N, C-alpha and C positions, 0 to 999 in steps of 0.2 A: 533298770536303767539309771547308771547314774547321769549326773550333769556332765562330766567329763565326756562321758561314754558317747551320749547324745552327740556333742561338739564334733568327737572326731567322725562317726556314722555321717556327720552332715555334712561336713568338708569333703569325704567320700564321696556323697552322693551326689555333689555340685561340679566336684572335678569328674566324673565318672558319667553321667547320666546322659549327655548329648555328644559323648567321644562312642564310637564302634567297640566300646570291649567289656561290655557287660556291668552295670552298677551292681545288679544285684549279684553276680560272682563276687566282685569288688567287695561287697558291705558283707556275704558270709564269713567270709576268710577275715575280713577285718572285727566281726562280731565275735571269732572265736577267740582271734589274736587278745581280745579287751575284754574274754569270759562275760559278753552280753549275756543275760537269762533271756531262754525261749518263752515269751509267754505271748499273749495275743495283743499285747502295747507294742512291745516292740516291735513283732511284727507290723503292726498300725503304723508306728515310727516311721519305719523303714520306707514306707510306700506315700506315709502323708509327707515327707522333707520334700517330694518332687514338687508342690505348691512354689516354694521358694527358688525352684530350677524353670519352671513356668512361667513366673513373673521374670524374671533376667533375660526372658525368650523376649516378650513381651515389649520390655523396656528397651532390649538393644533395637528392636525393628517395630516400633512405633508407630513410623509412619505407615507402616502396612495395616497392623493391628486397630490401630485409633483412626484407619480411613472407612466410616461408615459408608462413604455412597461407593466404595470398591467392595459391591456384592459377591462378585463374582472369586474375592479371593478366600472370601468365608466360607461361600458354599463348595469350594475345592476341599476346603480343609473337613468339611461335614462328610462329605462323601467319601473321602476318603479315611476317615475315622469310623465310618458305619460298620466295616467287614469285621477291624479288632472289636466293636463292642458287640456285635451279635455273638460274635463263635466266647469272647469273655465272660460271657453273663452265659451261655449256653454252660460251659466248661470251667466254672469259677472255683467250683470246688474241687475238680481234678485238678488246675493249676495250682490250687494251695497245696493239693501234696507234692506235686513236683516241686516246691517249690522249698519244700523240706527235703530233698534229696538232693547231697550236695555233688552227687554223682553224676546224676541229669546235667546240673549246670557246667561240673571241669568238662565233660565231655563235650557239650554245645558250643563252651568257649573253643574248644580245640580245631571242632568240626570248621565252627565260623572264623575262628583261625586262620586255619589252611584256605581260605576262601579268599578271604581279604587279601593275604599274600599276593594271589593272581589275579586280581579283580582290575588293576586298571590295565592288563593284559586282554580280559574278557570285552570289557567295554571302553576301547579308545577311540569311537567314534562318537561321539558327541553334538547334539547339532540345537540342543537347548539350553542357553546361560541364562534363563532368566523365570520366576514363577509368571511371570503374567505370560508365557509360551506353553506354559505346561496346562493341558485341556483336561475337563472335567471325566476323563475315558483316564488319560492318564493317571489323574488323580486316585481314580477307583482302583487299577492296577498297583500302583505304589502302597495302597492301602491293604491290599491283598498281600502284597511283600511283609508289610509290617505285622501281618498277622502271626509271621513267624516266631516272631518277639515273645508271644505269648507263651513260648517253651523258655524258661527260665535259664539264663546264661547267654541265649542268642545275642542279647542288646537290642531293644528297641531301634536306636540311633544306627546301626547295622544294618540291619532289616530293612528300612525303610531306604537307606540310602543306597544298598544295593538295588532296591526294586528300580530307585529314582537315575540310578545309572544305569541300568536296563532299560530305560525307558528313554535314553538318548540324552540324558541331564548331564551338563557337567561334572565334576567331583564337589567343586562349592556350591553349582546350582543344587544340585541333589542333599547334602547336607545342610544348607538353607532350608529344602521342602521339607527334610526331616525334623529339623528344630521347631516349623509353623505346624506342620500335622502333630509333634510331641503336646501340642498347648492344648486342643481338646481332647487329645487320647488321655493323655497323663491326668489331665483336672477329671476326668470322667472318671478314672480308675481310684484316682485318689478319692474323690469325694464317697465312692462307692464303699472303699474301703474303711473309711471315716464311721458310716454310717454304720456299717456293720459291727465295728467296734462299740460305736455307742449305743447299739441296739444289747449287745451281749454284756456290757459293762454295766448298764443305768448311767451312763455319764460319763463325762472327764471331770477327772479331780483338778483341784488346782497344780499339781507337780505335772501332770501329763500336761495342762496347758501350757504352762512354762517352758516344757520341753521342747514341744511344738512350734510354740514361737521362737524360740533362740535356733531350735534348728532348721527351721525356714530362713530367718533371715542369714544365717550361714551360709548354707545352700546356694541364695539368691546371690550374693556375693561372689562366693566361687565360682558358681557358673557362669558370670559374665567373665570372669577374665578366661576360663576353660574353652568359653565360645567364641571369642576373639583370636587365640592361641589355635583352636583346632583349623579354624575358616584361612587364616595366615598360610598354616603348617601346609594343609589340604594342596593350597595352589601349588608351593615350591614342591613335595615330596609325596604326596599319592600316599596309598592306605596300607604300604607292606610293611613297614615300621610296627602299624598298628595288629596288622596280622600276626606280626612276629610275637609283639607283645601276648596278646592272648594265647598263644600257644605256651609261653613261660606261663602266666600264672592258669591257665587248667592244666598244668603237669604239676604247678607247685600244691594246686586245689587237691588234684591226685593223691601227690605224697601224703599231704597233709589225711586226708583219707584213709590210704592206704597203713598209715602209722598209728589209726585211731587218734589223733587230735583232733578229728572233727568224724562224729556218728554218718 
């Protein structure tokens, strides 16, 4: 992976990680367009740059994350991440195999897109507008929805937002709770992936470290802008446009597969 490729991948990660559009799908397309080599480090890099995006959430919502007295907030996130952690560890190898299947990502993008087109009609009677009103049981149920994101192309953000709206959260409240839940979930996945690479490769080279540092700084900066934009956009326009966008990206990916551009 070149320095330029790592910069572009990091920007794409920051833009798409917390939007309901599948960062995995976008990174696959971007990687192919850039000619990024498929090896263990590049796979680890695409996961590791999540750290910058995670930090963006912590910074933007620092009053919640740095309020140690608010133990219920932390407990909700722990409860919500448990299902994904259990299933992720149990099916880690199978998930890695699915990540290699661009067809799986394309189909999931399409199906998820169709659902998002109509989601505002399905869940249009919200009663919860703030995280403080989310119970522990609702946190667990949203966490169960988040497990759908173990299927590459689904989008962790989309899955948890859908779960939040199904649990009577408003659009913006569901999106914000999805951001919160993503912090421990993505952090755990990133640490696990880096640990596996470290054990396999015998350590990180100086070039690996440089790429990871620059990538995370960029994903942090871009994610802050993306999160602010997304919340404002949701309040005014809902999810329909994101569903249409996913469908278009899914079709583009399928065309790339059928034409042999992506294996």
